C-alpha positions in Angstrom: 5.9 -6.9 0.3 8.9 -8.1 -1.9 9.4 -6.8 -5.4 9.7 -8.4 -8.8 11.4 -7.0 -11.9 12.0 -8.6 -15.3 13.3 -7.6 -18.7 13.9 -9.3 -22.0 15.7 -7.6 -24.9 16.6 -3.9 -25.0 19.9 -2.2 -24.6 21.0 -3.2 -21.1 19.0 -5.7 -19.2 21.1 -5.8 -16.1 21.1 -2.0 -15.6 17.3 -2.1 -16.0 16.9 -4.8 -13.4 19.1 -3.0 -10.9 17.3 0.3 -11.4 13.9 -1.3 -11.1 14.9 -3.0 -7.9 16.0 0.3 -6.4 12.6 1.8 -7.3 11.0 -1.2 -5.5 12.9 -0.6 -2.3 9.9 1.1 -0.7 8.1 -2.2 -0.6 10.5 -3.4 2.1 13.2 -6.0 1.7 16.0 -7.9 3.5 17.7 -9.6 0.5 18.0 -9.2 -3.2 19.1 -11.1 -6.3 19.0 -11.5 -10.1 19.1 -14.3 -12.5 20.5 -13.5 -16.0 20.2 -15.4 -19.2 23.2 -15.3 -21.5 23.0 -14.9 -25.3 23.3 -18.2 -27.2 21.3 -21.2 -28.2 21.2 -22.7 -24.8 20.4 -19.5 -22.9 22.6 -20.5 -19.8 21.5 -18.9 -16.5 23.8 -16.9 -14.1 22.6 -16.0 -10.6 23.7 -13.6 -7.9 22.2 -12.9 -4.5 22.9 -10.7 -1.4 21.3 -10.9 2.0 22.6 -7.9 4.0 19.3 -6.2 4.9 18.8 -2.8 3.5 22.4 -2.9 2.1 21.5 -5.9 -0.1 21.1 -3.9 -3.3 24.4 -2.1 -2.8 26.1 -5.5 -2.3 24.3 -7.0 -5.2 25.5 -4.2 -7.5 29.1 -5.2 -6.6 28.6 -8.9 -7.2 27.0 -8.5 -10.6 30.3 -7.1 -12.0 31.1 -10.7 -12.6 28.0 -11.2 -14.8 28.4 -12.6 -18.3 28.4 -10.4 -21.3 25.5 -10.4 -23.7 22.6 -10.8 -21.3 19.4 -11.2 -23.3 16.9 -11.5 -20.4 16.7 -11.5 -16.6 14.6 -11.4 -13.5 15.2 -9.7 -10.2 13.8 -9.7 -6.7 13.8 -7.9 -3.4 12.7 -10.3 -0.6 10.9 -9.6 2.6 11.4 -12.8 4.6 8.4 -15.1 5.3 9.5 -18.7 4.8 13.0 -19.0 6.1 15.5 -16.5 7.6 16.8 -13.6 5.5 19.9 -15.5 4.3 21.6 -15.8 0.9 20.4 -19.4 0.6 16.8 -18.2 1.0 17.2 -15.1 -1.2 15.6 -15.1 -4.7 15.9 -16.1 -7.5 15.6 -19.8 -6.7 16.6 -22.6 -9.1 15.7 -26.2 -9.7 18.0 -29.3 -9.4 19.7 -28.6 -12.7 19.8 -24.8 -12.4 18.1 -24.4 -15.8 15.0 -22.8 -14.2 15.0 -19.6 -12.1 12.0 -18.2 -10.3 11.2 -15.0 -8.4 8.0 -14.9 -6.3 5.9 -12.5 -4.2 3.3 -13.8 -1.8 2.9 -17.1 0.0 2.2 -20.6 -1.3 -0.3 -22.0 1.2 0.2 -25.7 0.4 4.0 -25.5 0.5 4.4 -28.2 3.2 2.7 -30.9 1.2 4.4 -29.9 -2.0 7.8 -30.0 -0.3 7.1 -33.4 1.2 6.2 -34.7 -2.3 9.2 -33.2 -4.1 11.6 -34.5 -1.5 10.0 -38.0 -1.8 10.5 -37.8 -5.5 14.2 -37.2 -5.0 14.5 -33.4 -5.5 17.3 -31.7 -3.5 16.0 -28.5 -1.9 18.6 -25.8 -1.0 16.5 -23.4 0.9 13.7 -23.1 3.5 11.4 -21.1 1.1 8.1 -21.9 -0.5 9.4 -20.3 -3.7 12.1 -22.9 -4.5 9.3 -25.5 -4.7 7.9 -23.7 -7.8 11.2 -24.1 -9.6 11.2 -27.8 -9.0 7.6 -28.2 -10.0 8.4 -26.5 -13.3 11.4 -28.7 -13.7 9.2 -31.8 -13.5 6.9 -30.4 -16.2 9.8 -29.6 -18.5 11.2 -33.1 -18.0 7.8 -34.3 -19.3 8.3 -32.3 -22.6 6.3 -29.2 -21.7 7.2 -25.8 -23.0 8.0 -23.2 -20.3 4.6 -21.5 -20.6 2.8 -24.9 -20.4 5.0 -25.8 -17.4 4.1 -22.6 -15.6 0.4 -23.1 -16.3 0.5 -26.6 -14.9 2.5 -25.6 -11.9 0.2 -22.7 -11.0 -2.8 -25.1 -11.2 -1.1 -27.0 -8.3 -0.5 -24.0 -6.1 -2.8 -22.6 -3.4 -2.2 -19.1 -2.0 -1.5 -15.6 -3.2 1.5 -15.0 -5.4 3.1 -13.4 -8.5 5.8 -15.4 -10.3 8.3 -14.7 -13.0 10.4 -17.5 -14.6 13.3 -17.8 -17.0 14.6 -21.1 -18.4 17.9 -22.0 -20.0 16.1 -23.8 -22.8 14.1 -20.8 -24.0 16.4 -17.8 -24.5 14.8 -14.4 -24.4 11.6 -15.6 -22.9 10.1 -14.7 -19.5 6.9 -16.4 -18.3 5.0 -14.9 -15.4 1.8 -15.5 -13.6 -0.3 -14.1 -10.7 -3.0 -14.8 -8.2 -3.9 -11.9 -6.0 -0.4 -10.4 -5.8 0.1 -7.5 -8.3 1.9 -7.9 -11.6 2.1 -5.5 -14.6 3.9 -5.9 -17.9 4.9 -3.5 -20.6 6.9 -3.0 -23.8 9.7 -0.5 -23.9 10.4 2.0 -26.7 13.5 -0.2 -27.5 11.3 -3.3 -27.8 12.2 -4.7 -24.4 9.6 -6.9 -22.7 9.2 -5.7 -19.2 7.4 -6.8 -16.0 7.3 -5.7 -12.4 5.3 -5.7 -9.2 4.6 -2.0 -9.5 4.5 0.6 -12.3 7.2 2.9 -10.8 9.8 0.2 -11.3 9.3 0.6 -15.1 8.7 4.3 -15.5 11.0 6.0 -17.9 11.1 2.8 -20.1 7.5 2.9 -21.2 4.0 4.4 -20.5 2.1 1.4 -21.9 1.3 -1.3 -19.4 -0.9 -4.3 -19.3 -2.4 -5.5 -16.1 -2.3 -9.2 -15.5 -5.4 -10.6 -13.8 -5.8 -13.6 -11.4 -4.8 -17.0 -12.8 -3.4 -15.6 -16.0 0.0 -16.5 -17.4 1.9 -14.0 -19.6 4.7 -14.8 -22.0 7.2 -12.0 -22.8 9.5 -11.9 -25.8 11.3 -8.8 -27.1 11.0 -6.8 -30.3 13.7 -4.5 -31.5 14.4 -0.8 -31.3 13.4 -0.4 -34.9 10.3 -2.6 -34.5 9.2 -2.4 -30.8 5.7 -3.4 -31.9 7.1 -6.9 -32.7 7.5 -7.6 -29.0 5.3 -10.4 -27.8 2.9 -10.0 -24.8 0.9 -13.2 -24.9 -1.6 -13.7 -22.0 -3.5 -16.9 -21.4 -5.7 -18.5 -18.8 -4.5 -21.5 -16.9 -6.3 -23.7 -19.5 -4.2 -22.1 -22.2 -6.9 -19.9 -23.8 -5.5 -16.6 -25.2 -7.1 -13.5 -23.6 -6.8 -9.8 -24.2 -5.1 -8.1 -21.2 -6.2 -4.8 -19.9 -4.0 -2.0 -21.3 -3.3 1.1 -19.2 -1.6 4.3 -20.3 0.2 6.0 -17.3 -0.2 9.7 -17.1 2.3 10.4 -14.4 6.1 10.5 -15.0 9.3 9.3 -13.3 9.8 12.7 -11.6 6.6 12.2 -9.7 8.1 9.0 -8.2 11.3 10.7 -7.2 12.2 13.0 -4.4 12.0 16.3 -6.2 14.6 18.1 -4.1 13.3 17.0 -0.7 15.6 15.1 1.7 13.3 12.1 1.6 10.1 10.9 0.1 8.1 11.3 3.3 8.9 15.1 3.4 8.0 15.4 -0.2 4.7 13.5 0.2 3.7 15.5 3.3 4.2 18.7 1.3 2.2 17.2 -1.5 -0.8 16.7 0.7 -2.7 20.0 -0.2 -2.4 19.0 -3.9 -3.4 15.4 -3.2 -6.6 16.5 -1.4 -7.4 19.1 -4.1 -7.0 16.5 -6.8 -9.2 14.1 -5.0 -11.9 16.8 -4.8 -11.3 17.9 -8.4 -14.3 17.3 -10.6 -16.4 16.0 -7.7 -16.9 19.1 -5.6 -18.0 21.8 -8.0 -17.9 25.5 -7.6 -21.7 25.6 -7.8 -21.8 23.8 -4.4 -22.9 20.5 -5.9 -21.4 17.0 -5.8 -20.8 14.8 -8.8 -19.7 11.1 -8.6 -20.4 9.8 -12.1 -17.6 7.2 -11.9 -19.0 5.1 -9.1 -20.5 2.4 -11.4 -23.0 1.5 -8.6 -26.3 3.1 -9.5 -28.1 5.7 -7.2 -31.0 3.3 -6.9 -28.7 0.5 -5.7 -27.2 2.8 -3.1 -30.6 4.0 -1.9 -31.5 0.4 -1.3 -28.6 -0.1 1.1 -29.6 -0.5 4.7 -26.2 -1.1 6.3 -22.6 -0.3 5.5 -19.3 -1.9 6.5 -15.9 -0.4 6.0 -12.9 -2.8 5.9 -9.3 -1.7 5.9 -5.9 -2.1 7.5 -3.4 0.3 9.2 -3.8 4.0 8.2 -6.6 3.1 5.8 -8.5 1.6 8.8 -8.1 4.9 10.7 -9.5 6.8 7.6 -12.4 4.3 7.7 -13.0 5.2 11.4 -13.4 8.8 10.5 -15.8 7.8 7.7 -18.0 5.9 10.1 -18.7 9.0 12.1 -19.4 11.0 8.9 -21.6 8.4 7.2 -23.7 7.7 10.3 -24.1 11.5 11.2 -24.9 12.7 7.7 -26.8 9.7 6.3 -28.2 7.9 9.3 -27.0 4.7 7.7 -25.8 2.1 10.3 -22.0 1.7 9.6 -19.5 -0.8 11.0 -15.7 -0.5 10.8 -13.7 -3.7 10.6 -10.0 -4.6 10.5 -9.9 -6.4 7.2 -7.8 -9.3 8.4 -10.5 -10.2 11.0 -13.6 -9.4 8.9 -14.2 -12.7 7.1 -13.4 -14.8 10.2 -16.1 -13.4 12.4 -19.1 -14.4 10.2 -20.3 -10.9 9.4 -24.1 -10.6 8.7 -24.3 -9.4 5.1 -26.8 -9.5 2.3 -27.7 -7.8 -1.0 -28.8 -4.7 0.9 -25.3 -4.3 2.5 -22.6 -1.9 1.2 -19.1 -3.0 1.9 -16.4 -0.3 1.4 -12.8 -1.6 1.0 -10.1 1.0 1.6 -6.5 0.4 0.5 -3.9 2.9 -0.9 -2.5 0.2 -3.3 -5.6 -1.7 -4.0 -3.5 -4.8 -3.5 -3.8 -5.4 0.3 -4.4 -9.1 0.5 -6.4 -8.9 3.8 -8.8 -6.3 2.3 -9.1 -8.2 -1.0 -10.1 -11.4 0.8 -12.6 -9.4 3.0 -14.2 -8.0 -0.1 -14.4 -11.4 -1.7 -16.2 -12.7 1.4 -18.6 -9.8 1.1 -19.4 -10.6 -2.6 -20.1 -14.2 -1.7 -23.0 -13.0 0.4 -24.3 -10.7 -2.3 -23.2 -7.4 -0.8 -22.4 -4.4 -3.0 -18.6 -3.8 -2.9 -17.2 -0.3 -3.3 -13.4 0.3 -3.3 -11.4 3.4 -2.3 -8.0 3.2 -3.8 -5.1 5.3 -5.1 -4.1 2.9 -7.9 -6.2 2.7 -11.1 -6.8 -0.9 -12.3 -5.6 -2.4 -9.0 -6.9 -5.9 -8.1 -9.5 -4.5 -5.7 -10.7 -1.9 -8.2 -11.2 -4.5 -10.9 -13.1 -6.9 -8.7 -15.4 -4.3 -7.1 -18.9 -3.3 -8.2 -17.8 0.4 -7.9 -14.6 2.4 -7.3 -13.8 5.8 -6.1 -10.2 6.7 -6.8 -8.2 9.0 -4.7 -5.8 11.1 -6.8 -2.9 11.5 -4.5 -0.3 10.5 -7.1 2.4 7.9 -6.4 3.4 7.5 -2.7 6.8 5.9 -2.2 7.3 6.4 1.6 6.2 3.3 3.4 4.3 5.2 6.1 1.1 6.6 4.5 0.7 10.4 4.6 -0.9 11.9 1.5 -2.8 8.8 0.7 -4.3 8.8 4.2 -5.6 12.3 3.9 -6.9 11.6 0.4 -8.7 8.5 1.7 -10.5 10.5 4.4 -11.6 13.1 1.9 -12.8 10.5 -0.6 -14.7 8.7 2.1 -16.3 11.9 3.3 -17.3 12.8 -0.3 -18.9 9.4 -0.4 -20.7 10.1 2.9 -22.1 13.4 1.5 -23.2 11.7 -1.7 -25.0 9.0 0.2 -26.6 11.7 2.4 -27.9 13.4 -0.8 -29.3 10.2 -2.2 -31.1 9.5 1.1 -32.3 13.1 1.4 -30.8 13.5 4.9 -29.2 16.9 4.3 -30.8 20.0 2.8 -29.1 21.5 -0.3 -27.9 24.4 1.8 -26.3 22.1 4.4 -24.6 20.0 1.7 -23.4 23.1 -0.1 -21.9 24.5 3.2 -20.0 21.3 3.8 -18.7 21.1 0.3 -17.5 24.7 0.7 -15.6 23.7 3.8 -14.1 20.7 2.0 -12.9 23.0 -0.8 -10.9 25.0 1.7 -9.1 21.9 3.1 -6.0 22.2 0.9 -5.3 25.7 2.1 -5.8 24.6 5.7 -3.4 21.7 5.3 -0.8 24.1 3.7 -1.2 26.4 6.7 -0.1 23.6 9.0 2.8 22.5 6.8 4.1 26.1 6.7 4.8 25.8 10.4 6.6 22.5 10.2 9.6 24.1 12.0 7.5 24.8 15.0 6.6 21.1 15.2 10.2 20.2 14.8 11.0 22.4 17.8 8.5 20.6 19.9 9.8 17.2 18.8 13.4 18.2 19.9 12.1 18.4 23.5 11.1 14.8 23.5 14.1 12.9 22.0 14.7 11.1 25.3 11.0 10.0 25.7 10.4 6.4 25.0 6.7 6.1 25.7 3.8 8.2 24.4 0.0 8.1 24.9 -2.2 9.5 22.2 -5.8 10.5 23.3 -8.8 11.7 21.3 -12.6 11.7 21.4 -15.1 11.3 18.6 -13.3 12.0 15.3 -10.2 12.9 17.4 -9.9 9.2 18.4 -8.9 8.0 14.9 -6.5 11.0 14.7 -4.9 9.9 17.9 -4.7 6.3 16.6 -3.0 7.5 13.4 -0.6 9.7 15.3 0.4 6.8 17.5 0.8 4.5 14.4 3.0 7.0 12.6 5.3 7.4 15.7 5.6 3.6 16.0 6.2 3.0 12.3 9.1 5.4 11.7 10.6 6.3 15.1 10.3 2.8 16.7 9.0 4.5 19.9 6.2 3.0 22.0 3.0 4.9 21.3 -0.5 3.8 22.2 -3.7 5.5 21.0 -6.8 5.4 23.1 -10.3 7.0 23.1 -9.8 9.5 26.0 -12.9 8.4 27.8 -11.4 4.9 28.1 -8.4 6.2 30.0 -10.0 5.7 33.4 -10.9 2.1 32.6 -7.3 0.9 32.8 -4.6 2.8 31.0 -4.6 5.6 33.5 -2.7 3.2 35.8 0.4 3.9 33.6 0.2 7.7 33.9 2.9 9.0 36.3 5.2 12.1 36.4 7.1 12.3 33.2 4.6 10.4 31.1 4.0 12.2 27.8 0.4 12.4 26.6 -0.5 13.8 23.1 -4.1 14.9 23.0 -6.3 15.9 20.0 -8.1 18.9 21.5 -9.5 20.8 18.6 -13.0 22.3 19.0 -15.2 19.3 18.2 -18.4 18.9 20.2 -16.6 16.8 22.9 -14.0 19.4 23.6 -15.2 19.9 27.2 -15.0 16.2 27.9 -11.6 15.9 26.3 -10.3 18.7 28.5 -11.6 16.9 31.5 -9.6 13.8 30.5 -6.5 16.0 30.0 -7.0 17.4 33.5 -7.0 13.8 34.8 -3.6 13.0 33.3 -2.1 16.4 34.3 -3.2 15.8 37.9 -1.1 12.7 37.9 2.0 14.5 36.6 1.8 13.8 32.9 3.5 16.1 30.4 0.9 17.2 27.8 1.2 18.1 24.1 -2.1 19.2 22.5 -3.2 19.6 19.0 -5.4 22.7 19.3 -7.1 25.3 17.1 -5.2 28.5 16.4 -5.8 31.1 19.1 -7.5 28.7 21.5 -5.8 29.9 24.7 -8.1 27.8 26.9 -6.6 24.6 25.4 -3.1 26.0 25.4 -3.4 26.7 29.1 -3.7 23.0 29.8 -0.7 22.0 27.7 3.1 22.0 28.0 3.4 22.3 24.2 0.9 23.0 21.5 0.7 21.9 17.9 -1.5 24.6 16.3 -4.0 23.9 13.4 -6.7 26.0 11.7 -10.3 25.4 12.6 -12.7 23.7 10.2 -16.0 21.7 10.4 -15.6 19.1 13.2 -16.2 16.1 10.9 -13.5 17.4 8.5 -11.1 18.3 11.2 -9.1 14.9 11.0 -7.8 15.9 7.6 -6.1 18.9 9.2 -5.5 17.6 12.7 -3.4 14.6 11.7 -0.8 16.7 9.8 1.1 18.0 12.8 1.2 14.4 14.2 2.8 13.2 10.9 5.4 16.0 11.3 6.0 15.2 14.9 6.6 11.5 14.2 8.8 12.5 11.2 11.0 14.8 13.2 11.4 12.4 16.1 12.4 9.7 13.7 15.0 11.9 12.0 16.3 13.0 15.4 16.8 9.3 16.3 18.7 8.8 13.0 16.1 6.5 11.3 15.3 6.1 7.6 11.8 7.5 7.4 11.1 6.1 4.0 12.0 2.5 4.7 11.1 1.7 8.3 12.3 -1.7 9.5 10.1 -4.8 9.1 7.4 -2.8 7.1 6.4 -2.8 3.4 4.4 -0.5 1.3 2.1 -3.1 -0.2 1.1 -6.0 2.1 0.4 -9.0 -0.1 0.6 -11.8 2.5 -2.0 -12.6 5.2 
């Protein structure tokens, strides 16, 4: 949540900041602002902010017309309110008492209350309700004691508890940006024109550079610019909180700006739904071979270590959690390894039983989800092996894990996960087959047949997307419906959960997902004439039981929409509308079955006039607990 951008040097700092903030919109925001540093010996700061919800960037662009000429450095921010209402007073950047220090911040300062009380007792005048402003005043105190900006930031970060990324400019040090992080993501780069750059996410800086350095926890980075003629003279100096210089991890990005833009589609969600066949194919590429064998050389955890595992946990949030639910079925069925699935935000608070023979798999599209990061850190404290499934190379989770299995979905801008969700399921099921092979639970012929079915998944997904207009026609019938029930059994249950989540996320309609067998234990009391039930009724081994549950709701007057296999007239006979999908192996079916539910949610959201890429109150990367 929230987004940070910063630039020092280069041709036009202000334009770069505004463009970067636009590219960070997908993270979610309700206000925006910039702090600019004018050319000159004193490096005077100028600040502008706007708090008009999703119009904030438009309004900010109007206000910055009054900015001074000759800007040499600046920082910008899109805020998603936590401490304090989404007002201009609470919008970033925040300044100290003298307005010589400006700070932008992602995350939450846990000890904000005690810091606020101390600063107020020391005579500081606080202008906002935020935890961020406190950082500016803490840096002010260090500067008053004679510290440089970098030393002041290091001393301040040592006082802070919580998860955060910070970027700071100071009137006394023209052309310098100092930034730090703990848990929340932060990358820096050097532009071809010598500009020093920083951001929360790589897409904000694409087109300016392909060279990035990843900043690790409790590291502080100083940025100073080079020139267009000597870009290599730019300074990227990274230190620990103790001031020891360290070499940051460099990353060369191999995807371009076009991949992060709409590519002719009306919105990112449409583009990313249509990219799903490629995302799944790329996740399988180099792992599922034409010979019918499976290769996972990049795992880093050795085969012997994985054979020694006697229990697995999967921890995740949101759509990643639903992918983990599918994986639980696959891992237990194919490997006979006991597997638990946990919501990451609850995992470490329930005293899970872990040891060195436990495998904990963390799933997160960004690799920066704070709840999942903290769950994995808990697991490591107990000696468990930690494996991460992520779409982002060099993410925080990937760097901290014992092993990592990357999805290769490409950048996903839409807040509601689509292609990353499918890629996660596929990566997890590849992992399940790999574990089954190590544990000798599947014959080579069985494994080869499953891998062959996996290889056909991209074509099956494409076959569903081709009929998107048919799903749109079904959606148009239900524009006046406010409540939906989604039902599924076995692997159809997580599909139902994901379908309900998508509908809630982008259409703002009430949608509840249930295992169909639980219907009679309470929820059936809500079924009455006119209730709409969406059932996942593809031909898995519990199809007969699923159809019995559908008969229960039909007998009480419910309107039924079913996801069914092409040509399955027995299923269609029990439905008012059908969303058709091709048939595949039952444990792989969720990869195909969820696609029409994505489309159904998408079309209902558009019919209701909602922005599908930026649903209200949501953010792409959740970096606060």
